[in-house]
N, C-alpha and C positions, 0 to 999 in steps of 0.2 A: 739463149743460155739462161737468162734471168727467170723465165717462167717456170721451167722445170724445177729450179731451186726453190721457188715459192711453193710449188705443189708439194715438194718433199717436206718443207717446213710444216705445211698444213697437215700432212699425213702424220708427222711426228707429234703434233699437238693433239690430233684425234686419238692417236694410240695412247698418248699420255693421259688424256681425259678418260678414255675407256678403262685404263688401268686403275685410275683413281676411283672410278665408279665401282669397279670390281672390289677394290680394297674396302670401300665404304660398305658395300653390300656384305662382304665377308665379315667386317667388323660389326655391322648391325646384327648379322646372324649370330656372331659370337656373343654379342651382348644379350640377345634374346635367349640364347642357349644358357648363358650364365645366369640370367634371371630365373629361368625354369629350374636350373639346378639349385639355386638358392631357395626357391619356393618348395621344391621337393625336400630339401634339407630341413626347412622349417616345419613342414608337415610331419617329417620323420621324428623331429625333436618333440613336437607336440604329442605325437602318438606314444613316444617313449615316456613322456611326462605323464600321460594318461594311464599307462599301464600300472604304475604304483598305486594310483587312486583306485583302479578296479581291483587290484589285489587287496588293498586295504578294505574296500567294501566287502569283497568276498570273505576276507578274514573275519570281519564283524559279523557277517551272516552265519558263518560256521560257529562263531563264538557263542551266540545266543542259543543256537541249536544244541551245541554240546552242553551248555548249562541246563537246558530243558531236559535233555536226555538223562543227565545225572540226577536231576530232581525227580523225574518220573520213576526211575529205578529205585531211588531212595524211598519214595512213597510206597512203591510195591513191596519192597523188602520190609518196611515198617509195618505195613498191613498184615502181611503173611507172618512176620515175626511175632506181632502182638497176638494174633489168633492162636499161634502155636503155644506161646507163653501162657495165655489164658487157660488153655486146655490142659497143658502138661503140669503147670504149677498152680492150678486152681485159683485164678484171680478172684479176689474177694471170698476165697474159701469155697468156691463152687465151680461147676462146669456147665456148659450149655445143656447137656443131657440131664444133669442133676436138677437144673431149674425147670426143664420141660416136664419132668416127672412129678414136680411139686403140685401141678395143677392138672385136673382131669379134663383136658381139652380134646374133644373128639377129632378136630381137624389137624391135630398135631401128627405129622408123619412118624413112621417107625424110625428108630435110631439110625439104621444103616443108610437111610435116605440122605442124611446130612453129610455123607461122604462126598456128595457133589461139590462141596466147597474145595476139595482137592482138585477136582477137574476144573473148577472156575479159576483157581489161582494159576494153574498151568496154562490154561487157555489165555488168560490175561497176559502172562509172560510172553506167549507167542505173539499176541497182538502188539505188545509193547516193543518187541524186537523188530517186527515189521514196520511199526510206526517210526522208530528211530532211523530206519533205513530209507524212509520216504524221501528225505533230502529236499529237492527243489519244490516238491508239491506242498510242503508245509508253509503256511502263510502266517506271518507274525500278527499277533493281536495288538494293533496300535504300537505304543512304545514299550509294551511289556515284553519280556523275553520268553513269551509263551505263544503257542497256538491255542485256539479255543478248545480243541480236542485235548491237548495236554493239560490245560487248566481244569477242565471237567474231570479228567482222570485223577489228577491229584486231589481234587475236592472229594471224589467218591472214596478214595483211599482214606482220607482223613475222617470222613463221616462213618466209614466202616469201622474204624477203630473206636470212634466215639460211641457208636451204637452198641458195639460189643461190650465196652466198659459199662455203659448204662444198663445193659441187659444183665450183666453179672452183678451189678449193684442193686438190681431189682427196682430200678426207676422206670417202671413200665410205661408211664405216660410219655416221658421224654424219650425213651427208647423208641416208642412208636413214632413220635414226631421226627426224630432223626432218620429212621429207616424210610419214612415217607419221602423226605427230602432226598435221601440217597437214591431211592428208586426213581424219582423224577429225573434227577441228574444223570443216572445211568441210561435211562431211555433217551434223554437228550443227546448224550454222547453216541449212543447207538444210531439215532436218526441222522446225526451229522456225518458220521463215518459211512453209513449206508448210502447217503446222498453222494458223498465224494467218491465212493467206490463205484457207483453207477456211472459217474462222469468220466472216471479215469479209463484210459485205453489199455487196461490190463486184462489178462486171461480170467475166465470165470472162476477157476480154482483159486487164483490169487485174491480175487475180490472176496470170495467166501471166507478166506482166512482173515480178512479185515473186519467182517461184521459178525461172524459166527461166535467168536469168544465173547463179544459184548452182548449178543443175544442170550447166551447162556447165563451171563451175569445178571442182566436186567430181568430175565424171565424168572430166575430163582428169587431175586429180590422181591418180585411181585407176589410170589407165593409166600415168602417169609413175612411180608407186610401183612397179609391176611392172617397168618398164624399169630403174629404179634398183636394184632387188633383183637383177635379172639381170646388170646391169652390174657390181655388186660381186662376184658369184660368178665371172663370166667373167674379170674383171680379176685376181682372186686365185688362180684355178685354171685348169688346162688342160682345156677342155671340148671334146670332139670334135663334128664336124659332125652325126653321127647323133643324138647326145643333144640338140644344139641344135634340130635339125629336129623331133624328137619333142616337145620342150618348147614349141616355137613353136605346133604344132598344138593342144596342150593349152591353152596360154594363150589363143589366139584362140577356141577352142571355149568355154572358160569365160567369157570376156568376152561372147560372143554369147548364151550361156545366161542370164547375169545381165541382159543387155539385154532379152531376151524377158520375163523375170520383172518387170523394172521397168516395161515397157510394158503388160504384160497385167494385172498385179496392183497395181503402184504408180502406174499412169496417168501415167508419165513417159516420153514418147517422145524426150526430148532425150538421155538416156543412150545410147540405141541409135545415134543419129546420130554422137555423139562416138566410140563404139566402132568403128563402121563406118569412119569417117574414119581412125582409127588403124590398124585392121587392113588396110585397103587400102594404107596407107603402108608397113606391114610387108611385105606381099606384093610391092609394087612394088620395094622395096629388095632383097628376096631374089632377085627375078627377075633382077637385074643380075649375080648370080654363081651362082645355082642356079635355072635356068629352070623346071624341073619342079616344084620345091618352091614357087617363087613363084606359079606357076599354081594349084597346089593350095590355097595360102593365099587367093588371090583368089577362087577358086571357093567355098571354104568360107565366105568372108565374104559372097559373093553369096547363097548358100543361107540363111545365117543372117539376112541382111537381109530376105529374103522371109518367113521364118518369124516374125521379130520384128514385122513390120508388116502381115502378112496379117490381114484382118478376121475373126478366128476366131469372134467372137460372132454373125456373120451366117450362119455355116454350122455347122449341128449335125448330128451323125450320128443318123439315125432308126433306132431298133431295131425289128426285125420279129419 
């Protein structure tokens, strides 16, 4: 009778011990579950705390871009506005055309050619609109609230105003210095944007809208720089017709040669169009007082245009 009772007590103890182990296991699992919940809660809190920081950084990023956008448009409006004011209200009592007629410069294009400025201003507005929409691709220049492209654009606008003012005041030397710097900066902006457009994974048509406006601008400034240089020389010295005629052929030929290189090797067909527009204007103006020379310049321009845009890559000389 005693032995069975003992076995019963042992069974009770084992059952009690097993229950205790289960309770401990359950409590341990609960503790681990509680710790995991606490860690998850802490990570969630940290993530929530990080969100305002990201929003603040994003807000700062948008802030400097908005500032740059406003300044770029102000610079564009100021440039276009001053050009319009100078022509309509005759800044310093004269106009660009009036000054051009004061000096008998053979490489000065006909008056209608300068209508290209209207095309340039519209093209720059298109470029500026696309630039402001670029968003994430715009990289800040150090601590300045600008991109390098934006800074160059503002500089060209300011120099454009300065050049026009000096031109109207007949400060020929300083006008030439300013337009030289302006032309260099315009080509720098063109090269920078062209490089970025090549890297970007955007359609070809969209890329073209990024660099074509700047090519028109820089190309015409190159022509205008040559005209300014010639104007300063002729205004300050007596230059004979023979010298001017020879110089005109050299200038037209050089411009067409550069246009060929730009189209063939630089894949820039816009430069050639601007050069042809200017050279035809030069020939037409010369034709009004020197018919033979005018025809020669127009013929040279026509031949140059053919050579610039002929599809050379499709025709190769076969050696025998």
